[in-house]
C-alpha positions as semicolon CSV with decimal commas, in nm:
position;residue;x (nm);y (nm);z (nm)
1;M;4,189;16,743;23,672
2;A;4,051;16,431;23,508
3;S;3,825;16,206;23,708
4;T;3,680;15,864;23,634
5;T;3,313;15,780;23,652
6;D;3,377;15,465;23,855
7;P;3,460;15,560;24,216
8;T;3,617;15,220;24,293
9;A;3,869;15,264;24,011
10;Q;4,043;15,531;24,216
11;F;4,126;15,284;24,492
12;Y;4,359;15,077;24,272
13;F;4,711;15,196;24,207
14;L;4,828;15,056;23,872
15;P;5,184;14,959;23,976
16;N;5,043;14,759;24,268
17;V;4,792;14,584;24,047
18;L;5,070;14,492;23,807
19;H;5,274;14,365;24,102
20;N;4,999;14,108;24,169
21;Q;5,165;13,892;23,902
22;C;5,387;13,758;24,180
23;L;5,071;13,595;24,320
24;T;5,047;13,393;23,999
25;S;5,414;13,296;24,030
26;V;5,371;13,178;24,389
27;K;5,070;12,965;24,291
28;F;5,267;12,819;23,998
29;I;5,565;12,725;24,215
30;S;5,333;12,578;24,478
31;A;5,167;12,361;24,213
32;C;5,509;12,241;24,091
33;F;5,624;12,145;24,440
34;A;5,294;11,972;24,518
35;G;5,320;11,774;24,194
36;A;5,676;11,671;24,274
37;V;5,577;11,560;24,625
38;A;5,277;11,365;24,494
39;G;5,493;11,191;24,235
40;I;5,778;11,107;24,474
41;L;5,537;10,972;24,737
42;G;5,367;10,761;24,471
43;L;5,021;10,902;24,531
44;Q;4,758;10,782;24,288
45;N;4,404;10,885;24,196
46;W;4,222;11,110;24,442
47;R;4,502;11,117;24,698
48;G;4,718;11,318;24,460
49;F;4,439;11,564;24,391
50;A;4,372;11,588;24,765
51;L;4,737;11,689;24,807
52;F;4,686;11,956;24,540
53;A;4,378;12,087;24,723
54;V;4,569;12,101;25,052
55;S;4,853;12,280;24,875
56;V;4,620;12,540;24,723
57;L;4,442;12,602;25,054
58;S;4,763;12,627;25,256
59;T;4,924;12,861;25,002
60;S;4,610;13,076;24,999
61;F;4,602;13,086;25,379
62;V;4,964;13,197;25,400
63;M;4,907;13,466;25,137
64;Y;4,588;13,572;25,322
65;A;4,756;13,594;25,661
66;V;5,102;13,723;25,571
67;N;5,077;13,929;25,253
68;C;4,716;14,051;25,266
69;K;4,710;14,094;25,645
70;G;4,359;13,946;25,660
71;K;4,211;14,192;25,409
72;P;4,250;14,048;25,057
73;S;3,985;14,277;24,907
74;R;4,212;14,568;24,991
75;Y;4,500;14,427;24,785
76;L;4,331;14,212;24,519
77;T;4,051;14,311;24,286
78;G;3,883;13,969;24,322
79;G;3,926;13,942;24,699
80;V;3,927;13,596;24,855
81;G;3,801;13,436;24,533
82;E;4,112;13,542;24,345
83;L;4,331;13,424;24,629
84;V;4,183;13,072;24,650
85;N;4,131;13,013;24,277
86;P;4,405;12,769;24,166
87;G;4,377;12,853;23,797
88;Q;4,358;12,612;23,507
89;D;4,727;12,643;23,421
90;N;4,832;12,545;23,772
91;I;4,617;12,231;23,768
92;F;4,776;12,122;23,441
93;T;5,121;12,204;23,576
94;F;5,050;11,996;23,885
95;I;4,943;11,696;23,675
96;L;5,246;11,730;23,446
97;V;5,498;11,743;23,730
98;W;5,311;11,471;23,922
99;T;5,330;11,225;23,630
100;L;5,691;11,322;23,554
101;F;5,815;11,253;23,905
102;Y;5,598;10,942;23,941
103;G;5,747;10,804;23,621
104;I;6,104;10,887;23,725
105;V;6,086;10,748;24,079
106;H;5,852;10,453;24,038
107;V;5,961;10,328;23,695
108;Y;6,052;9,973;23,802
109;E;5,766;9,896;24,041
């Protein structure tokens, strides 16, 4: 029987770790919706980024309470830090969708 030298490596089941990609998808979709809302509402400057921060925190809280059952370190290798981290791609996605919807809705103002 083969054993690893790292005792914490035995706690992670590879198919479940690979399934954590859906966390990235949920964060991506949340950033897209927040960008669309910010653009449609016509938010500018820091108000739009405040909406993004609220979106990230609310999405993280729902994932923390519903999916992780209050114990994110049991399901994610990074724990709460991985859950709250918005990721660089999601920030850029938010800005892209925000400017797209702002330009479509508020083009003649």
